[in-house]
C-alpha positions as CSV (number, residue, x, y, z in Angstrom):
1,M,55.1,-0.2,40.0
2,K,53.2,-3.9,38.1
3,R,51.1,-4.5,41.5
4,I,50.0,-0.6,41.3
5,A,48.7,-1.2,37.7
6,L,47.2,-4.5,38.5
7,S,45.5,-2.9,42.1
8,I,43.7,0.0,39.5
9,G,43.2,-2.5,37.2
10,L,41.2,-4.9,39.4
11,M,39.9,-1.6,41.6
12,L,38.3,-0.2,38.0
13,L,36.8,-3.6,36.7
14,L,35.1,-3.6,40.7
15,C,33.9,-0.6,40.1
16,A,32.4,-1.3,36.7
17,V,30.6,-4.4,37.9
18,A,29.3,-2.7,41.0
19,L,27.6,0.2,38.6
20,Q,26.1,-2.5,36.5
21,A,24.9,-4.2,39.3
22,Q,22.9,-0.9,40.2
23,T,21.7,-0.3,36.7
24,P,17.6,-0.9,36.8
25,A,16.4,-4.0,35.0
26,P,14.1,-2.2,32.1
27,K,10.1,-2.7,33.6
28,P,7.5,-3.3,31.5
29,K,5.2,-0.5,29.9
30,P,2.1,0.3,31.6
31,E,0.1,-0.7,28.2
32,L,1.1,-4.4,28.3
33,K,-1.0,-4.6,31.6
34,E,-4.0,-4.7,29.4
35,W,-3.0,-8.1,28.2
36,D,-3.4,-8.9,32.1
37,L,-6.8,-10.2,31.1
38,W,-6.2,-13.0,29.1
39,A,-3.9,-14.4,32.0
40,G,-5.4,-17.2,34.2
41,D,-7.1,-20.2,33.2
42,W,-10.4,-20.0,30.6
43,T,-13.0,-22.0,29.8
44,L,-15.3,-20.8,26.9
45,V,-18.6,-22.5,25.4
46,G,-20.4,-21.4,22.1
47,T,-20.5,-22.6,18.7
48,A,-18.3,-22.4,15.8
49,K,-17.4,-23.4,12.1
50,D,-15.2,-23.6,9.6
51,T,-15.9,-22.3,6.9
52,R,-18.6,-20.0,5.3
53,E,-20.7,-22.7,3.8
54,E,-20.2,-25.5,6.8
55,P,-22.9,-26.2,9.4
56,E,-22.0,-25.2,12.9
57,Y,-21.0,-27.3,15.7
58,K,-20.5,-27.0,19.5
59,L,-17.1,-25.6,21.2
60,D,-15.1,-26.2,24.2
61,W,-12.4,-23.9,24.5
62,R,-9.9,-23.9,27.4
63,M,-7.3,-21.1,27.6
64,Q,-3.8,-20.9,30.0
65,G,-2.5,-17.7,30.1
66,R,0.9,-16.8,32.3
67,W,3.2,-14.2,31.6
68,I,6.8,-14.6,30.9
69,L,9.8,-12.8,30.0
70,N,9.9,-10.5,33.0
71,G,6.2,-9.4,32.4
72,F,7.1,-8.0,28.9
73,S,4.5,-10.8,27.4
74,V,1.5,-13.2,27.5
75,E,1.9,-16.6,26.7
76,I,-1.6,-18.2,25.9
77,L,-2.2,-22.6,25.8
78,H,-4.9,-22.9,23.6
79,T,-7.0,-26.4,23.4
80,W,-10.2,-26.2,20.7
81,K,-12.6,-29.1,20.8
82,G,-15.1,-29.3,18.1
83,K,-16.4,-31.8,15.6
84,G,-14.8,-34.9,17.5
85,A,-11.4,-33.5,17.2
86,E,-8.9,-31.8,19.3
87,S,-6.5,-28.9,18.1
88,R,-3.6,-26.9,20.6
89,S,-2.3,-23.6,19.8
90,L,0.5,-21.2,21.1
91,E,-0.2,-17.3,21.3
92,I,2.6,-14.8,22.8
93,L,1.0,-11.4,23.3
94,S,2.9,-8.2,23.4
95,Y,3.4,-4.3,22.9
96,D,5.1,-2.8,20.5
97,P,6.3,0.8,22.2
98,I,7.2,2.1,18.4
99,K,4.2,1.6,16.8
100,K,2.2,1.7,19.8
101,V,0.4,-1.3,19.4
102,H,-0.8,-3.9,21.3
103,T,0.3,-7.4,19.2
104,C,-0.1,-11.4,19.3
105,Y,1.9,-14.0,17.1
106,G,0.1,-17.7,16.9
107,F,0.9,-20.9,16.1
108,S,-1.4,-24.4,16.0
109,D,-0.7,-27.8,15.7
110,D,-1.8,-28.0,11.9
111,G,1.0,-25.7,10.8
112,T,-0.9,-21.9,10.4
113,T,0.3,-19.1,11.8
114,W,-1.4,-15.8,12.5
115,I,-0.7,-11.8,14.1
116,M,-2.8,-9.9,15.2
117,T,-3.6,-5.9,16.7
118,A,-5.8,-5.4,19.7
119,T,-7.6,-2.5,21.4
120,F,-8.9,-2.4,24.2
121,K,-11.4,0.7,25.3
122,D,-14.4,0.7,27.5
123,G,-15.0,-2.7,28.1
124,V,-14.3,-4.2,24.9
125,S,-11.4,-5.8,23.0
126,V,-11.3,-6.0,19.3
127,E,-8.4,-8.2,17.6
128,N,-7.8,-7.8,14.1
129,G,-5.8,-10.7,12.3
130,I,-4.7,-12.8,9.4
131,D,-4.0,-15.9,9.0
132,T,-1.9,-18.0,6.9
133,S,-1.9,-21.5,6.0
134,Q,0.5,-24.0,5.6
135,D,-0.1,-24.1,1.7
136,G,-0.3,-19.9,2.7
137,K,-3.4,-18.7,1.4
138,T,-4.6,-16.4,4.2
139,I,-7.5,-15.1,5.7
140,R,-8.5,-11.9,7.1
141,W,-10.6,-12.1,10.7
142,R,-12.0,-10.0,13.4
143,N,-12.8,-11.0,17.4
144,T,-14.5,-9.0,19.1
145,W,-15.2,-9.7,23.1
146,S,-17.0,-7.8,25.7
147,V,-15.3,-7.6,28.5
148,S,-17.3,-7.8,32.2
149,P,-16.1,-5.3,34.9
150,D,-14.0,-7.3,36.8
151,R,-12.3,-9.4,33.9
152,M,-13.3,-12.5,35.0
153,S,-16.1,-13.0,32.3
154,V,-16.2,-12.5,28.7
155,S,-18.6,-13.4,25.7
156,G,-17.1,-13.3,22.1
157,K,-17.5,-13.0,18.5
158,S,-15.1,-13.7,16.0
159,E,-16.1,-12.9,12.0
160,K,-14.0,-13.6,8.5
161,E,-13.8,-12.5,5.5
162,Q,-14.5,-14.7,2.8
163,D,-14.6,-13.3,-1.4
164,G,-15.5,-10.1,0.4
165,T,-17.7,-10.9,2.9
166,W,-17.9,-11.0,6.4
167,W,-19.5,-14.4,8.6
168,T,-19.4,-15.7,11.6
169,A,-16.9,-18.0,12.2
170,F,-17.7,-17.9,16.5
171,T,-19.8,-17.5,18.8
172,V,-18.3,-17.8,22.9
173,K,-19.0,-16.8,26.5
174,G,-16.0,-17.4,28.7
175,T,-15.0,-17.2,32.5
176,K,-11.4,-17.0,34.0
177,A,-11.0,-19.5,37.3
178,K,-10.5,-17.6,40.1
179,S,-7.2,-17.8,41.7
180,A,-6.4,-19.9,44.6
181,P,-5.6,-17.2,48.0
182,K,-2.5,-17.0,48.3
183,K,-1.0,-18.5,51.9
């Protein structure tokens, strides 16, 4: 009797494992494909300034984006060079299926963090975000990106709000490196 009970238990366990193996893995929402814009290696150049009062400086910006977590997020590593200094940051781009909004969380090497949402329409992406500095101060901003039809080049402008007035923080043009042909 023990052998029969053990055999039945083993068969049930094997059936449960087989059924679970047949359950399809969740697939990313189609809306996530909008973030494919930033997957790849980008070079952006232009001008920037850190405050409304400061003079502009030349900007050299590199971004390396890649799909992660089975296609549910894009990771972007940034290198921003200007005024003789270099800073690095990390962003994670995703999609919130409940709020139905594209989201981003960012982290910089100076302790600044940010959250933002993005929209995509007719070759334009608009990002609205809030930076939080290490000392807890916040600043609102918006980036507007004009995207080429082949999604291989962009021109962008960032505006920040200071004392109720919006000012231009950067203006850039960028190109995505063509990926190597697959062998």
